[in-house]
C-alpha positions as CSV (number, residue, x, y, z in Angstrom):
1,X,-25.9,-112.6,-116.3
2,X,-22.4,-113.7,-115.7
3,X,-22.8,-116.9,-113.7
4,X,-24.0,-120.2,-115.7
5,X,-26.7,-120.5,-113.0
6,X,-28.1,-117.3,-114.1
7,X,-28.5,-118.4,-117.6
8,X,-31.9,-119.7,-118.9
9,X,-32.9,-123.2,-120.3
10,X,-34.7,-122.5,-123.5
11,X,-37.5,-124.8,-124.0
12,X,-38.5,-124.6,-127.8
13,X,-41.9,-125.8,-129.0
14,X,-43.2,-125.7,-132.6
15,X,-46.3,-127.0,-134.3
16,X,-47.1,-126.5,-137.9
17,X,-50.4,-126.8,-139.8
18,X,-49.1,-129.8,-141.6
19,X,-48.3,-131.6,-138.4
20,X,-51.8,-131.0,-137.2
21,X,-53.2,-132.4,-140.4
22,X,-51.0,-135.4,-140.1
23,X,-52.7,-136.1,-136.7
24,X,-49.4,-136.2,-134.8
25,X,-49.7,-135.9,-131.0
26,X,-47.5,-132.8,-131.1
27,X,-49.8,-130.2,-129.6
28,X,-48.1,-127.1,-128.1
29,X,-49.5,-128.2,-124.7
30,X,-48.1,-131.7,-125.0
31,X,-44.6,-130.3,-125.9
32,X,-44.7,-127.9,-123.1
33,X,-45.6,-130.6,-120.6
34,X,-42.8,-132.9,-121.9
35,X,-40.1,-130.2,-122.0
36,X,-40.9,-128.8,-118.5
37,X,-40.9,-132.3,-116.9
38,X,-37.6,-133.1,-118.5
39,X,-36.2,-129.8,-117.4
40,X,-37.3,-130.4,-113.8
41,X,-36.2,-134.0,-113.7
42,X,-32.6,-133.1,-114.9
43,X,-32.5,-129.9,-112.6
44,X,-32.0,-127.4,-115.5
45,X,-32.3,-123.9,-114.2
46,X,-34.6,-121.1,-115.3
47,X,-36.8,-122.9,-117.8
48,X,-38.2,-120.5,-120.4
49,X,-40.5,-121.2,-123.2
50,X,-40.1,-120.1,-126.8
51,X,-43.0,-121.1,-129.0
52,X,-44.1,-121.0,-132.7
53,X,-47.6,-122.3,-133.2
54,X,-48.8,-122.9,-136.7
55,X,-45.4,-122.2,-138.4
56,X,-43.7,-124.4,-140.9
57,X,-40.4,-126.0,-140.1
58,X,-39.1,-125.2,-143.6
59,X,-38.6,-121.6,-142.5
60,X,-36.4,-120.3,-139.8
61,X,-37.8,-116.9,-139.7
62,X,-40.1,-117.7,-136.8
63,X,-40.8,-115.2,-134.1
64,X,-40.3,-117.7,-131.3
65,X,-37.2,-119.2,-132.8
66,X,-35.7,-115.7,-133.8
67,X,-36.3,-114.6,-130.1
68,X,-34.6,-117.6,-128.7
69,X,-31.6,-117.0,-131.1
70,X,-31.3,-113.4,-129.8
71,X,-31.0,-114.9,-126.2
72,X,-28.4,-117.4,-127.4
73,X,-26.2,-114.9,-129.3
74,X,-26.3,-112.8,-126.2
75,X,-25.0,-115.8,-124.2
76,X,-28.0,-115.9,-121.9
77,X,-28.8,-119.4,-122.8
78,X,-27.1,-122.5,-121.1
79,X,-29.2,-125.3,-122.5
80,X,-31.8,-125.5,-125.4
81,X,-34.2,-128.5,-125.4
82,X,-36.8,-129.7,-128.1
83,X,-39.0,-132.7,-128.4
84,X,-37.0,-133.9,-131.4
85,X,-34.7,-132.5,-134.1
86,X,-37.7,-131.8,-136.4
87,X,-39.1,-129.2,-134.0
88,X,-36.0,-127.1,-134.5
89,X,-36.6,-127.3,-138.4
90,X,-36.9,-129.4,-141.5
91,X,-34.0,-128.1,-143.6
92,X,-31.2,-130.5,-142.9
93,X,-28.4,-128.0,-143.9
94,X,-29.6,-125.2,-141.7
95,X,-30.7,-127.4,-138.7
96,X,-27.1,-128.8,-138.9
97,X,-25.6,-125.4,-139.0
98,X,-27.4,-124.4,-135.7
99,X,-26.7,-127.7,-133.9
100,X,-23.1,-128.0,-135.0
101,X,-22.0,-124.3,-135.1
102,X,-24.3,-121.6,-133.7
103,X,-25.1,-123.4,-130.4
104,X,-21.6,-124.7,-129.7
105,X,-20.0,-121.3,-130.6
106,X,-22.3,-119.6,-128.0
107,X,-21.8,-122.4,-125.4
108,X,-25.3,-123.8,-125.6
109,X,-25.9,-127.6,-124.9
110,X,-28.7,-128.8,-127.2
111,X,-31.0,-131.8,-126.4
112,X,-33.5,-133.4,-128.6
113,X,-35.4,-135.7,-126.3
114,X,-37.1,-138.3,-128.4
115,X,-33.9,-138.5,-130.8
116,X,-31.7,-139.2,-127.8
117,X,-29.6,-136.3,-129.0
118,X,-27.4,-134.5,-126.7
119,X,-24.4,-132.3,-127.6
120,X,-22.7,-132.6,-124.2
121,X,-21.2,-135.9,-125.6
122,X,-20.1,-135.5,-129.1
123,X,-19.1,-139.2,-129.2
124,X,-22.6,-140.6,-128.5
125,X,-23.8,-143.0,-131.2
126,X,-27.1,-141.3,-131.4
127,X,-25.5,-138.1,-132.4
128,X,-23.8,-139.6,-135.5
129,X,-27.3,-140.4,-136.8
130,X,-28.5,-136.9,-136.4
131,X,-27.5,-135.9,-140.0
132,X,-29.6,-138.8,-141.3
133,X,-32.6,-138.0,-139.0
134,X,-32.3,-134.2,-140.3
135,X,-32.4,-135.5,-143.8
136,X,-35.4,-137.6,-143.2
137,X,-37.1,-134.6,-141.6
138,X,-36.3,-132.6,-144.7
139,X,-37.6,-135.4,-146.8
140,X,-40.9,-135.3,-144.9
141,X,-41.2,-131.5,-145.5
142,X,-40.7,-131.9,-149.2
143,X,-43.2,-134.8,-149.4
144,X,-45.7,-132.9,-147.5
145,X,-45.3,-129.8,-149.7
146,X,-45.6,-132.0,-152.8
147,X,-48.8,-133.4,-151.6
148,X,-50.3,-130.0,-150.6
149,X,-49.3,-128.5,-154.0
150,X,-50.9,-131.3,-155.8
151,X,-54.1,-131.0,-153.9
152,X,-54.0,-127.2,-154.4
153,X,-53.3,-127.5,-158.2
154,X,-56.4,-129.8,-158.4
155,X,-58.6,-127.6,-156.5
156,X,-57.4,-124.4,-158.6
157,X,-57.9,-126.3,-161.9
158,X,-61.5,-127.0,-160.9
159,X,-62.2,-123.4,-160.1
160,X,-62.1,-123.4,-156.3
161,X,-60.8,-120.0,-155.1
162,X,-57.4,-120.6,-153.7
163,X,-57.0,-117.3,-152.0
164,X,-57.9,-117.2,-148.4
165,X,-58.4,-113.5,-148.4
166,X,-61.6,-112.4,-149.9
167,X,-61.3,-109.2,-151.9
168,X,-62.4,-106.0,-150.4
169,X,-66.0,-105.5,-151.5
170,X,-67.1,-109.1,-151.0
171,X,-67.7,-111.3,-147.9
172,X,-67.9,-115.1,-147.6
173,X,-71.4,-116.6,-147.9
174,X,-72.4,-117.8,-144.4
175,X,-73.9,-120.9,-145.9
176,X,-71.1,-121.6,-148.3
177,X,-67.8,-120.1,-147.4
178,X,-66.2,-120.8,-150.8
179,X,-68.7,-118.5,-152.3
180,X,-68.3,-114.7,-152.3
181,X,-71.3,-112.3,-152.0
182,X,-71.2,-108.6,-152.6
183,X,-70.8,-106.2,-149.6
184,X,-72.8,-103.2,-150.7
185,X,-70.9,-100.6,-148.6
186,X,-67.5,-101.8,-149.7
187,X,-68.6,-102.3,-153.2
188,X,-69.5,-98.7,-153.6
189,X,-66.0,-97.6,-152.7
190,X,-64.6,-100.0,-155.1
191,X,-66.9,-98.7,-157.9
192,X,-66.0,-95.2,-156.9
193,X,-62.2,-96.0,-157.1
194,X,-62.6,-97.3,-160.7
195,X,-64.8,-94.4,-161.5
196,X,-62.1,-91.9,-160.4
197,X,-59.5,-93.7,-162.4
198,X,-61.5,-93.7,-165.4
199,X,-61.8,-89.9,-165.0
200,X,-58.0,-89.6,-165.0
201,X,-57.1,-89.6,-161.3
202,X,-53.9,-91.5,-160.3
203,X,-53.7,-93.8,-157.3
204,X,-52.2,-91.1,-155.1
205,X,-55.0,-88.7,-156.0
206,X,-57.6,-91.3,-155.4
207,X,-56.1,-92.2,-152.0
208,X,-56.0,-88.6,-151.1
209,X,-59.6,-88.1,-152.0
210,X,-60.9,-91.1,-150.1
211,X,-59.0,-90.1,-146.9
212,X,-60.4,-86.4,-147.3
213,X,-63.7,-88.0,-147.4
214,X,-63.1,-90.1,-144.3
215,X,-63.6,-93.3,-146.0
216,X,-62.4,-96.2,-144.0
217,X,-59.5,-98.2,-145.4
218,X,-60.1,-102.0,-146.1
219,X,-58.3,-103.1,-143.0
220,X,-60.1,-100.6,-140.8
221,X,-63.5,-101.6,-142.4
222,X,-62.9,-105.3,-141.9
223,X,-61.9,-104.6,-138.2
224,X,-65.2,-102.7,-137.8
225,X,-67.0,-105.7,-139.2
226,X,-65.3,-108.1,-136.8
227,X,-63.3,-109.8,-139.7
228,X,-59.7,-110.8,-138.7
229,X,-57.0,-109.2,-140.8
230,X,-53.3,-109.8,-140.9
231,X,-52.7,-106.1,-141.0
232,X,-52.1,-104.1,-137.8
233,X,-54.9,-101.7,-136.7
234,X,-53.9,-98.3,-138.3
235,X,-53.5,-95.1,-136.3
236,X,-55.7,-93.3,-138.9
237,X,-58.5,-95.6,-140.2
238,X,-59.0,-93.4,-143.1
239,X,-55.3,-93.3,-144.1
240,X,-55.5,-94.7,-147.7
241,X,-52.2,-95.4,-149.5
242,X,-51.7,-95.5,-153.2
243,X,-50.6,-99.2,-153.1
244,X,-53.9,-100.2,-151.7
245,X,-55.7,-98.4,-154.5
246,X,-53.5,-100.1,-157.1
247,X,-54.2,-103.4,-155.6
248,X,-57.9,-102.9,-156.0
249,X,-57.6,-101.5,-159.6
250,X,-55.6,-104.6,-160.7
251,X,-57.8,-107.1,-158.9
252,X,-59.6,-109.0,-161.8
253,X,-62.0,-110.8,-159.5
254,X,-64.0,-107.6,-159.5
255,X,-65.4,-108.7,-162.8
256,X,-67.0,-111.7,-161.3
257,X,-64.4,-114.3,-162.1
258,X,-62.1,-116.6,-160.0
259,X,-58.4,-116.2,-160.6
260,X,-56.1,-118.9,-159.4
261,X,-52.3,-119.4,-159.6
262,X,-51.6,-115.7,-159.7
263,X,-48.3,-116.2,-157.8
264,X,-45.8,-118.9,-157.3
265,X,-42.7,-119.8,-155.3
266,X,-39.5,-121.4,-156.6
267,X,-39.2,-124.0,-153.7
268,X,-40.3,-124.8,-150.4
269,X,-37.3,-123.0,-148.9
270,X,-38.2,-119.8,-150.8
271,X,-41.3,-118.2,-149.5
272,X,-41.0,-115.1,-151.8
273,X,-44.3,-114.8,-153.9
274,X,-43.6,-114.1,-157.6
275,X,-46.2,-113.0,-160.0
276,X,-47.3,-115.4,-162.6
277,X,-47.8,-114.2,-166.2
278,X,-51.5,-113.9,-167.2
279,X,-51.2,-117.0,-169.6
280,X,-50.2,-119.2,-166.7
281,X,-53.2,-118.1,-164.5
282,X,-56.4,-120.1,-164.4
283,X,-59.4,-117.6,-164.9
284,X,-63.0,-118.9,-164.4
285,X,-65.6,-116.3,-165.5
286,X,-69.1,-115.7,-163.7
287,X,-68.3,-117.5,-160.3
288,X,-69.7,-114.7,-158.4
289,X,-71.6,-111.4,-158.8
290,X,-69.5,-108.8,-160.4
291,X,-68.8,-105.4,-159.0
292,X,-67.0,-103.9,-162.1
293,X,-68.0,-104.6,-165.7
294,X,-65.2,-106.4,-167.6
295,X,-65.1,-103.6,-170.2
296,X,-64.5,-101.0,-167.4
297,X,-61.9,-103.1,-165.8
298,X,-60.0,-103.6,-169.1
299,X,-60.2,-99.9,-169.9
300,X,-58.8,-99.0,-166.4
301,X,-55.8,-101.4,-167.1
302,X,-55.2,-99.4,-170.5
303,X,-55.5,-96.2,-168.7
304,X,-53.0,-97.1,-166.0
305,X,-50.5,-98.4,-168.7
306,X,-50.7,-95.0,-170.6
307,X,-50.7,-92.8,-167.5
308,X,-47.9,-90.2,-167.4
309,X,-45.9,-90.1,-164.3
310,X,-45.2,-86.6,-162.9
311,X,-41.7,-85.6,-162.3
312,X,-40.5,-84.5,-158.8
313,X,-41.6,-81.1,-159.8
314,X,-45.1,-82.2,-160.2
315,X,-45.1,-81.8,-164.1
316,X,-45.7,-84.2,-166.8
317,X,-45.8,-84.0,-170.6
318,X,-48.5,-85.1,-173.1
319,X,-45.8,-86.7,-175.2
320,X,-44.6,-89.0,-172.1
321,X,-44.7,-92.7,-173.1
322,X,-44.8,-91.8,-176.8
323,X,-41.4,-90.7,-177.6
324,X,-38.3,-93.1,-178.4
325,X,-34.7,-92.8,-178.8
326,X,-33.7,-92.4,-182.5
327,X,-30.4,-94.3,-181.7
328,X,-31.4,-97.4,-179.7
329,X,-35.2,-97.4,-179.9
330,X,-35.6,-97.2,-176.0
331,X,-38.3,-95.1,-174.4
332,X,-37.4,-91.5,-173.6
333,X,-38.3,-90.2,-170.1
334,X,-39.5,-86.7,-169.4
335,X,-37.6,-84.4,-167.0
336,X,-37.8,-80.8,-165.8
337,X,-35.8,-78.7,-163.3
338,X,-37.2,-77.0,-160.1
339,X,-36.8,-73.6,-161.6
340,X,-39.0,-74.8,-164.4
341,X,-39.0,-72.9,-167.8
342,X,-40.7,-74.5,-170.8
343,X,-37.5,-74.4,-172.8
344,X,-35.6,-76.2,-169.9
345,X,-37.6,-79.4,-170.1
346,X,-36.1,-82.3,-171.7
347,X,-36.5,-86.0,-172.6
348,X,-33.7,-88.5,-171.6
349,X,-33.0,-91.9,-172.9
350,X,-32.9,-94.7,-170.2
351,X,-29.8,-96.2,-171.8
352,X,-27.7,-93.1,-172.7
């Protein structure tokens, strides 16, 4: 696409769950109607929609937005139009970066209709207030996040389950979605996993056994039950992974308790989930029927902590985890060469 007339007019729409709760008339369809009408009235060529529905404005890692950026950086976009500046995002620094640098560097004219913002005329008075508007948009995001966190904290401290994903082995009660009831078929698999671990099997060995026995993975089983899952449909519905087994073995909810505040984030901009230490979690016992006895669960945690990892040669030592360096006190790790001989095995300090 060499000529400007061959370039597209990017019509970007975004609606977050917070916007819906606030009752704003920002539905995707309303935004599409507004943007298409504006593009036609002003004779902008090749209007193309990029949409993010149900995605927060505090993150810029959105599928629709990223797809639009690909087109912009390939210089296939002449104009980008949004309903207002907040649709682009609610981080004042990043929104300013895109409007002041990314778009101009790629020859893109940016228009925010309701804010009367248009980069074709940098001397417009309304453009001077864009930074202030972006700051207010960011303040709105912070305030909304603060309110949501307060509500979630209050619910979590009352023992209301905060997780939206019911653990494998349970299903939501049809009469009370906040209550979990045992799914007998999946619960038997959970019991088997714990039993195999108690018998000394590691996560990889358990996963291989389940795969060999043609047991459906949690995602495949939920899909068969008609339950929506964020995971893609696997090619092999019985392809268990050790990470799935580990997640089941470490899930305390199987003892019949509700566990809230298991993870946290540092800020509304940082979406990385970090594990909370056990003392900062809120645990409420006997909130639903247990699948695993608490004594069994605790024993499994002990077994996993003491388990000896095999080396790449597939060998381990009965002394692994028990031997420490005489100089610094750090744990010694077992090693062996491929052409293994008993006299060639060794323990190595992690610091020396």
